[in-house]
TIDRENVEX-975910 format. One record per residue (C-alpha): residue number from 1; chain; y, z, x. Coordinates in pm, whole numbers. Layout:
TIDRENVEX-975910
+-----+-----+--------+--------+--------+
! seq ! mol !  north !     up !   east !
+-----+-----+--------+--------+--------+
! NUM !   A !      Y !      Z !      X !
...
+-----+-----+--------+--------+--------+
END
This chain:
TIDRENVEX-975910
+-----+-----+--------+--------+--------+
! seq ! mol !  north !     up !   east !
+-----+-----+--------+--------+--------+
!   1 !   A !      9 !     26 !     18 !
!   2 !   A !    362 !    -42 !    113 !
!   3 !   A !    478 !    250 !    311 !
!   4 !   A !    782 !    424 !    434 !
!   5 !   A !    825 !    712 !    641 !
!   6 !   A !    736 !   1038 !    481 !
!   7 !   A !    785 !   1395 !    549 !
!   8 !   A !    514 !   1595 !    761 !
!   9 !   A !    416 !   1939 !    731 !
!  10 !   A !    512 !   1993 !   1107 !
!  11 !   A !    899 !   1925 !    985 !
!  12 !   A !   1048 !   2155 !    715 !
!  13 !   A !   1272 !   1935 !    470 !
!  14 !   A !   1639 !   2023 !    545 !
!  15 !   A !   1594 !   2283 !    815 !
!  16 !   A !   1843 !   2333 !   1082 !
!  17 !   A !   1803 !   2332 !   1424 !
!  18 !   A !   1790 !   2706 !   1449 !
!  19 !   A !   1608 !   2795 !   1124 !
!  20 !   A !   1308 !   2557 !   1188 !
!  21 !   A !   1000 !   2753 !   1264 !
!  22 !   A !    967 !   2615 !   1590 !
!  23 !   A !   1319 !   2632 !   1699 !
!  24 !   A !   1326 !   2843 !   2024 !
!  25 !   A !   1588 !   3116 !   2009 !
!  26 !   A !   1667 !   3384 !   2188 !
!  27 !   A !   1521 !   3645 !   1908 !
!  28 !   A !   1189 !   3433 !   1955 !
!  29 !   A !   1189 !   3367 !   2286 !
!  30 !   A !   1410 !   3649 !   2486 !
!  31 !   A !   1276 !   3522 !   2820 !
!  32 !   A !   1427 !   3159 !   2790 !
!  33 !   A !   1753 !   3115 !   2941 !
!  34 !   A !   2027 !   2866 !   2802 !
!  35 !   A !   1901 !   2585 !   2984 !
!  36 !   A !   1554 !   2620 !   2890 !
!  37 !   A !   1638 !   2662 !   2512 !
!  38 !   A !   1852 !   2342 !   2515 !
!  39 !   A !   1570 !   2172 !   2702 !
!  40 !   A !   1300 !   2254 !   2452 !
!  41 !   A !   1542 !   2173 !   2171 !
!  42 !   A !   1618 !   1818 !   2335 !
!  43 !   A !   1251 !   1762 !   2362 !
!  44 !   A !   1179 !   1849 !   1989 !
!  45 !   A !   1456 !   1621 !   1907 !
!  46 !   A !   1327 !   1345 !   2137 !
!  47 !   A !    970 !   1395 !   1995 !
!  48 !   A !   1074 !   1358 !   1607 !
!  49 !   A !   1263 !   1018 !   1717 !
!  50 !   A !    942 !    889 !   1874 !
!  51 !   A !    771 !    998 !   1551 !
!  52 !   A !    996 !    816 !   1333 !
!  53 !   A !    979 !    508 !   1529 !
!  54 !   A !    606 !    492 !   1518 !
!  55 !   A !    605 !    518 !   1183 !
!  56 !   A !    869 !    267 !   1113 !
!  57 !   A !    678 !     35 !   1369 !
!  58 !   A !    333 !    116 !   1161 !
!  59 !   A !    559 !     28 !    826 !
!  60 !   A !    655 !   -279 !    974 !
!  61 !   A !    302 !   -417 !    993 !
!  62 !   A !    171 !   -281 !    678 !
!  63 !   A !    441 !   -388 !    456 !
!  64 !   A !    436 !   -779 !    505 !
!  65 !   A !     41 !   -757 !    474 !
!  66 !   A !     57 !   -562 !    162 !
!  67 !   A !    316 !   -792 !     14 !
!  68 !   A !    132 !  -1114 !    124 !
!  69 !   A !   -182 !   -981 !    -57 !
!  70 !   A !    -39 !   -916 !   -348 !
!  71 !   A !     98 !  -1263 !   -403 !
!  72 !   A !   -223 !  -1398 !   -281 !
!  73 !   A !   -424 !  -1209 !   -563 !
!  74 !   A !   -786 !  -1308 !   -590 !
!  75 !   A !  -1076 !  -1220 !   -396 !
!  76 !   A !   -859 !  -1195 !    -72 !
!  77 !   A !   -671 !   -904 !   -264 !
!  78 !   A !   -972 !   -767 !   -360 !
!  79 !   A !  -1152 !   -723 !    -43 !
!  80 !   A !   -836 !   -569 !    111 !
!  81 !   A !   -820 !   -266 !   -227 !
!  82 !   A !  -1204 !   -236 !   -155 !
!  83 !   A !  -1109 !   -189 !    240 !
!  84 !   A !   -865 !     58 !    137 !
!  85 !   A !  -1045 !    245 !   -114 !
!  86 !   A !  -1356 !    283 !    141 !
!  87 !   A !  -1154 !    402 !    404 !
!  88 !   A !   -959 !    680 !    188 !
!  89 !   A !  -1269 !    798 !    -14 !
!  90 !   A !  -1447 !    840 !    349 !
!  91 !   A !  -1138 !   1058 !    431 !
!  92 !   A !  -1158 !   1246 !    122 !
!  93 !   A !  -1534 !   1338 !    168 !
!  94 !   A !  -1406 !   1450 !    547 !
!  95 !   A !  -1203 !   1719 !    355 !
!  96 !   A !  -1525 !   1811 !    165 !
!  97 !   A !  -1712 !   1857 !    515 !
!  98 !   A !  -1429 !   2075 !    640 !
!  99 !   A !  -1491 !   2288 !    340 !
! 100 !   A !  -1841 !   2327 !    437 !
! 101 !   A !  -2010 !   2116 !    167 !
! 102 !   A !  -2238 !   1794 !    196 !
! 103 !   A !  -2102 !   1504 !     -8 !
! 104 !   A !  -2363 !   1225 !    -50 !
! 105 !   A !  -2120 !   1000 !    108 !
! 106 !   A !  -2345 !    672 !     92 !
! 107 !   A !  -2380 !    702 !   -297 !
! 108 !   A !  -2017 !    787 !   -348 !
! 109 !   A !  -1894 !    490 !   -134 !
! 110 !   A !  -2136 !    249 !   -324 !
! 111 !   A !  -2022 !    354 !   -651 !
! 112 !   A !  -1673 !    362 !   -532 !
! 113 !   A !  -1681 !    -14 !   -426 !
! 114 !   A !  -1869 !   -111 !   -818 !
! 115 !   A !  -1578 !     44 !   -982 !
! 116 !   A !  -1314 !   -150 !   -799 !
! 117 !   A !  -1535 !   -484 !   -837 !
! 118 !   A !  -1561 !   -421 !  -1220 !
! 119 !   A !  -1215 !   -375 !  -1246 !
! 120 !   A !  -1200 !   -718 !  -1116 !
! 121 !   A !  -1493 !   -889 !  -1251 !
! 122 !   A !  -1557 !   -714 !  -1567 !
! 123 !   A !  -1401 !   -467 !  -1779 !
! 124 !   A !  -1227 !   -105 !  -1783 !
! 125 !   A !  -1520 !     45 !  -2026 !
! 126 !   A !  -1805 !   -128 !  -1797 !
! 127 !   A !  -1599 !     49 !  -1517 !
! 128 !   A !  -1617 !    396 !  -1711 !
! 129 !   A !  -2024 !    354 !  -1781 !
! 130 !   A !  -2006 !    300 !  -1375 !
! 131 !   A !  -1874 !    667 !  -1351 !
! 132 !   A !  -2111 !    790 !  -1599 !
! 133 !   A !  -2403 !    602 !  -1380 !
! 134 !   A !  -2226 !    747 !  -1087 !
! 135 !   A !  -2286 !   1131 !  -1194 !
! 136 !   A !  -2667 !   1057 !  -1319 !
! 137 !   A !  -2727 !    917 !   -966 !
! 138 !   A !  -2576 !   1179 !   -783 !
! 139 !   A !  -2771 !   1428 !   -990 !
! 140 !   A !  -3092 !   1226 !   -911 !
! 141 !   A !  -3001 !   1190 !   -521 !
! 142 !   A !  -2931 !   1579 !   -499 !
! 143 !   A !  -3311 !   1644 !   -595 !
! 144 !   A !  -3431 !   1497 !   -278 !
! 145 !   A !  -3193 !   1701 !    -43 !
! 146 !   A !  -3324 !   2024 !    109 !
! 147 !   A !  -2999 !   2217 !     58 !
! 148 !   A !  -3000 !   2333 !   -276 !
! 149 !   A !  -2776 !   2621 !   -235 !
! 150 !   A !  -2471 !   2341 !   -207 !
! 151 !   A !  -2573 !   2123 !   -499 !
! 152 !   A !  -2296 !   2187 !   -717 !
! 153 !   A !  -2047 !   2131 !   -444 !
! 154 !   A !  -2232 !   1828 !   -308 !
! 155 !   A !  -2214 !   1662 !   -667 !
! 156 !   A !  -1890 !   1752 !   -785 !
! 157 !   A !  -1714 !   1666 !   -467 !
! 158 !   A !  -1907 !   1314 !   -421 !
! 159 !   A !  -1823 !   1238 !   -783 !
! 160 !   A !  -1451 !   1359 !   -795 !
! 161 !   A !  -1411 !   1141 !   -446 !
! 162 !   A !  -1537 !    819 !   -683 !
! 163 !   A !  -1302 !    933 !   -945 !
! 164 !   A !   -995 !   1072 !   -766 !
! 165 !   A !   -990 !    761 !   -499 !
! 166 !   A !  -1182 !    447 !   -641 !
! 167 !   A !  -1147 !    480 !  -1012 !
! 168 !   A !   -795 !    535 !   -969 !
! 169 !   A !   -727 !    276 !   -687 !
! 170 !   A !   -887 !     30 !   -947 !
! 171 !   A !   -595 !      9 !  -1141 !
! 172 !   A !   -436 !   -177 !   -844 !
! 173 !   A !   -631 !   -468 !   -965 !
! 174 !   A !   -577 !   -412 !  -1301 !
! 175 !   A !   -251 !   -406 !  -1255 !
! 176 !   A !   -224 !   -704 !  -1039 !
! 177 !   A !   -406 !   -912 !  -1310 !
! 178 !   A !   -230 !   -741 !  -1595 !
! 179 !   A !   -198 !  -1044 !  -1806 !
! 180 !   A !   -582 !  -1106 !  -1815 !
! 181 !   A !   -616 !   -707 !  -1853 !
! 182 !   A !   -343 !   -678 !  -2115 !
! 183 !   A !   -529 !   -934 !  -2355 !
! 184 !   A !   -831 !   -737 !  -2391 !
! 185 !   A !   -596 !   -488 !  -2555 !
! 186 !   A !   -344 !   -746 !  -2741 !
! 187 !   A !   -330 !  -1058 !  -2939 !
! 188 !   A !   -285 !  -1299 !  -2650 !
! 189 !   A !     -4 !  -1466 !  -2852 !
! 190 !   A !    190 !  -1155 !  -2825 !
! 191 !   A !    172 !  -1141 !  -2480 !
! 192 !   A !    322 !  -1490 !  -2463 !
! 193 !   A !    634 !  -1375 !  -2687 !
! 194 !   A !    691 !  -1083 !  -2441 !
! 195 !   A !    677 !  -1306 !  -2133 !
! 196 !   A !    379 !  -1204 !  -1993 !
! 197 !   A !    266 !  -1458 !  -1720 !
! 198 !   A !    -26 !  -1441 !  -1474 !
! 199 !   A !    275 !  -1379 !  -1208 !
! 200 !   A !    362 !  -1062 !  -1414 !
! 201 !   A !    126 !   -843 !  -1234 !
! 202 !   A !    294 !   -928 !   -886 !
! 203 !   A !    624 !   -778 !  -1023 !
! 204 !   A !    434 !   -477 !  -1172 !
! 205 !   A !    299 !   -405 !   -826 !
! 206 !   A !    588 !   -441 !   -623 !
! 207 !   A !    793 !   -254 !   -857 !
! 208 !   A !    552 !     43 !   -884 !
! 209 !   A !    502 !     45 !   -467 !
! 210 !   A !    885 !    -11 !   -402 !
! 211 !   A !    981 !    290 !   -670 !
! 212 !   A !    722 !    511 !   -511 !
! 213 !   A !    804 !    425 !   -147 !
! 214 !   A !   1154 !    483 !   -198 !
! 215 !   A !   1110 !    794 !   -362 !
! 216 !   A !    897 !    937 !    -50 !
! 217 !   A !   1176 !    800 !    197 !
! 218 !   A !   1456 !    957 !    -14 !
! 219 !   A !   1281 !   1288 !    -18 !
! 220 !   A !   1234 !   1296 !    318 !
! 221 !   A !   1598 !   1216 !    420 !
! 222 !   A !   1772 !   1381 !    123 !
! 223 !   A !   1529 !   1709 !    199 !
! 224 !   A !   1665 !   1686 !    586 !
! 225 !   A !   2009 !   1674 !    507 !
! 226 !   A !   2048 !   1909 !    213 !
! 227 !   A !   1686 !   2094 !    126 !
! 228 !   A !   1688 !   2459 !     97 !
! 229 !   A !   1504 !   2541 !   -241 !
! 230 !   A !   1131 !   2508 !   -180 !
! 231 !   A !    979 !   2283 !   -444 !
! 232 !   A !    600 !   2413 !   -387 !
! 233 !   A !    571 !   2655 !   -104 !
! 234 !   A !    237 !   2752 !   -139 !
! 235 !   A !    128 !   2399 !   -148 !
! 236 !   A !    343 !   2240 !     81 !
! 237 !   A !    634 !   2459 !    223 !
! 238 !   A !    838 !   2146 !    356 !
! 239 !   A !    908 !   2001 !     27 !
! 240 !   A !   1222 !   2084 !   -152 !
! 241 !   A !   1374 !   2081 !   -502 !
! 242 !   A !   1693 !   1889 !   -325 !
! 243 !   A !   1448 !   1622 !   -141 !
! 244 !   A !   1279 !   1560 !   -457 !
! 245 !   A !   1597 !   1506 !   -660 !
! 246 !   A !   1704 !   1248 !   -377 !
! 247 !   A !   1393 !   1111 !   -389 !
! 248 !   A !   1394 !   1026 !   -740 !
! 249 !   A !   1732 !    863 !   -729 !
! 250 !   A !   1661 !    646 !   -447 !
! 251 !   A !   1335 !    550 !   -591 !
! 252 !   A !   1482 !    459 !   -962 !
! 253 !   A !   1783 !    261 !   -777 !
! 254 !   A !   1481 !     63 !   -546 !
! 255 !   A !   1295 !     -4 !   -883 !
! 256 !   A !   1601 !   -155 !  -1056 !
! 257 !   A !   1702 !   -340 !   -722 !
! 258 !   A !   1368 !   -495 !   -758 !
! 259 !   A !   1394 !   -575 !  -1106 !
! 260 !   A !   1714 !   -743 !  -1018 !
! 261 !   A !   1578 !   -954 !   -730 !
! 262 !   A !   1294 !  -1079 !   -970 !
! 263 !   A !   1527 !  -1159 !  -1253 !
! 264 !   A !   1746 !  -1381 !   -993 !
! 265 !   A !   1473 !  -1598 !   -828 !
! 266 !   A !   1179 !  -1537 !  -1016 !
! 267 !   A !   1302 !  -1439 !  -1379 !
! 268 !   A !    969 !  -1558 !  -1546 !
! 269 !   A !    768 !  -1259 !  -1341 !
! 270 !   A !    983 !  -1006 !  -1443 !
! 271 !   A !   1088 !  -1132 !  -1828 !
! 272 !   A !    797 !   -880 !  -1959 !
! 273 !   A !    980 !   -563 !  -1848 !
! 274 !   A !   1358 !   -509 !  -1995 !
! 275 !   A !   1634 !   -302 !  -1816 !
! 276 !   A !   1624 !    -20 !  -2053 !
! 277 !   A !   1260 !     40 !  -1992 !
! 278 !   A !   1275 !    -40 !  -1637 !
! 279 !   A !   1475 !    288 !  -1569 !
! 280 !   A !   1251 !    478 !  -1791 !
! 281 !   A !    943 !    358 !  -1585 !
! 282 !   A !   1100 !    374 !  -1274 !
! 283 !   A !   1191 !    749 !  -1318 !
! 284 !   A !    812 !    835 !  -1435 !
! 285 !   A !    681 !    681 !  -1146 !
! 286 !   A !    894 !    861 !   -904 !
! 287 !   A !    818 !   1206 !  -1072 !
! 288 !   A !    420 !   1110 !  -1057 !
! 289 !   A !    444 !   1006 !   -723 !
! 290 !   A !    571 !   1335 !   -614 !
! 291 !   A !    290 !   1501 !   -806 !
! 292 !   A !     46 !   1254 !   -661 !
! 293 !   A !    173 !   1379 !   -318 !
! 294 !   A !    175 !   1748 !   -401 !
! 295 !   A !   -180 !   1713 !   -511 !
! 296 !   A !   -298 !   1558 !   -162 !
! 297 !   A !   -123 !   1856 !     -1 !
! 298 !   A !   -302 !   2101 !   -217 !
! 299 !   A !   -649 !   1947 !    -78 !
! 300 !   A !   -517 !   1927 !    253 !
! 301 !   A !   -395 !   2295 !    251 !
! 302 !   A !   -753 !   2375 !     90 !
! 303 !   A !   -934 !   2200 !    382 !
! 304 !   A !   -695 !   2339 !    620 !
! 305 !   A !   -609 !   2019 !    775 !
! 306 !   A !   -285 !   1825 !    861 !
! 307 !   A !   -386 !   1505 !    774 !
! 308 !   A !   -665 !   1317 !    638 !
! 309 !   A !   -725 !   1106 !    938 !
! 310 !   A !   -520 !    914 !   1237 !
! 311 !   A !   -605 !    538 !   1164 !
! 312 !   A !   -248 !    498 !   1104 !
! 313 !   A !     -9 !    561 !   1378 !
! 314 !   A !    242 !    815 !   1309 !
! 315 !   A !    134 !    813 !    936 !
! 316 !   A !   -186 !    985 !    937 !
! 317 !   A !   -473 !    858 !    733 !
! 318 !   A !   -533 !    577 !    478 !
! 319 !   A !   -529 !    857 !    202 !
! 320 !   A !   -235 !   1021 !    339 !
! 321 !   A !    -46 !    696 !    291 !
! 322 !   A !   -171 !    608 !    -93 !
! 323 !   A !   -184 !    962 !   -256 !
! 324 !   A !    138 !    892 !   -457 !
! 325 !   A !     19 !    547 !   -564 !
! 326 !   A !   -323 !    647 !   -686 !
! 327 !   A !   -138 !    820 !   -958 !
! 328 !   A !    181 !    577 !   -995 !
! 329 !   A !    -43 !    266 !  -1004 !
! 330 !   A !   -255 !    389 !  -1338 !
! 331 !   A !     75 !    548 !  -1492 !
! 332 !   A !    245 !    208 !  -1488 !
! 333 !   A !    -65 !     13 !  -1618 !
! 334 !   A !   -117 !    262 !  -1899 !
! 335 !   A !    262 !    282 !  -1981 !
! 336 !   A !    282 !   -107 !  -1987 !
! 337 !   A !    -58 !    -91 !  -2243 !
! 338 !   A !    140 !    171 !  -2451 !
! 339 !   A !    490 !    -82 !  -2447 !
! 340 !   A !    295 !   -344 !  -2558 !
! 341 !   A !    131 !   -147 !  -2795 !
! 342 !   A !    435 !    -44 !  -2954 !
! 343 !   A !    588 !   -405 !  -2956 !
! 344 !   A !    299 !   -546 !  -3162 !
! 345 !   A !    409 !   -647 !  -3522 !
+-----+-----+--------+--------+--------+
END
């Protein structure tokens, strides 16, 4: 998914140089002189700048790749979504291992791929049937394991990995082919009247990703500048209310700019989403994205890890990058279906 710089748990939002937990001051390290203290502070600033540049470089590679995949659609797009799902689901199972349980990873990954494939080739109903089959298969597979004392954690953790990662991520496929997915719920004639075309999915995917990514970036920079009130101190102590508000403002503006650009250059692609609805949907996407980020922070806090992986330089793991999108994409998909429902005569 499109990514931006995102706040990390080693850099509190809005903290001043003297208030950061890692600040080296006279009260904390009375043995350091002023020169050593200044050198340490300069080194921390240099490390933060280097980390930010690494993240920007990684984003510079990911953003064009994601935009190209969305524009291409088809099997290329499906393959990339499956690859992202497999990597993120594998990282999720790593969190379960860190908690001392042993997920049935091979079964979970296989059904995760099946769910995404059915979102493309089948229907949502068939995908839900696969979710039921996943649970039954995990129960049978658990019978063949020797560690019966961890059966409940193994089954529930493996199943949740399929649901949390693959099922939610499958909506990236449904949203990209929104015209055909919506046709299963509404009269095709109504879709034509409302301006739903095969390219509508391109606009919706980019609209959702831009809103969520810019909300993340806005929360980072607004939090560093003005953050004081903690948003969820027990889950992610570095996130602030001020950062969240700044993120929501930037995310909504980003969604509206996306709508404007499409209206100018590809009006047929964005015609299905009126301006008034765009503002509301952008706001909901930002709020849901923040919740998605907090959910993953909660899982990492429980597993006592900072990142789910280290695949993406400066950004951590794949799951770290798509956490907000895992809730944002399904939200936009179902909001669009609801919007179409209320437009029906």
